[in-house]
N, C-alpha and C positions, 0 to 999 in steps of 0.2 A: 641367464639369469634369471629362470624359471623354478621354479619354486611346486611339486605339487604334493597335497596331504589326499588321500584315497583311502574308500576301506575300510571306514573309521566302523570298530567294533565295538562291543562292552558284553562281558560278560560275568553272573550271570544277566538278562533282559528280562526281564521286569531284575532289576538292583536292589538288593534286602540290604535292612536297616540292620545291624549290628555282623555284616556277613562283609567277604572279600568283593574285590571286584577287579577284575582284568581286563583291560581297555588298550586295543591295536590299534595302531595305525600303520599305513603302507605310507610313508616317506619318500620325495628324492627329488634331488636339485640336481640345474646342471656345475654347480658348483661345493657340493659336496655340502654336507650335515651337518652344520657347526653343532650345535643342542636340536634337541626336542620337549618342551614341560605344556605339562597339560592344565592347566587355570578351572581349578573346585568351582563350586556356585558360593563359596567364603571366597572367593579370588586365591584364595595359593596356589600359590606357582607347583607342582610338582612333577620332576626331570622320567622322562621315556626313553629307555634303553635298546639299543640292537646289537648286546652283548655277550649273547648265547646266556645270564644272567640274571639275577631281579624278576624271575617267571618269563622273557626274553626266551623264544623255545631253538631260534636257532640266528649265529650270530655273526652280524656286515648284510643279509637281505634286503634291510629294507623295508621290517616289521619294527617299527616301535614301541614296546610294551610297556608299560607302570602295572603292578595291581598293590591295591592297597587296600586297606580296610574302611568301613563305610560307620561311623559312628552310629550308637544302637538308639538314638533320638534325631537321626532322620528325616523331617515328615517324610509322608509319600505327595508324591508329587511330580509334575517336568519340571526339569530343569538342567541350564545351555552347564555347557564345558564348552571354556577356548581351550586349541592346539597352537602351541604358537610355534612357529619353526624357522629358528637362522640358520641361511648359509655360512658357508669359511670365507662370505667378502662382507658378512656385514647383514645381507637383504634379508627382513624379513617377509611370513606369510602366515592370517591368521584361517582360520576354518572354526567359528561355534556351529556345534550341532550338542542335541538334544539330549538328556539320560528321564530315566521310568525311573524311581525310586520307589516300592509296592509299598 
């Protein structure tokens, strides 16, 4: 029933207002992964993918990817996003990580 979230990375770092950001994280779940969502600082739920599309490099490798536009008016600072993983049995794991907007 273990779910693990590791190797969280953002490119570029720091994130630039008005640009794009690519977020990746390695996810494992004993019961299989149902979904990976990243809640941005405005609490919007954004879906991350491991399907070889949507900015994801390799399908099925356990690395989930989100590519998103950064608002032009995003103020500089340190913010937190929360990664929420749900496995196929409905178990949930959360991890909050800081992001830096320049």
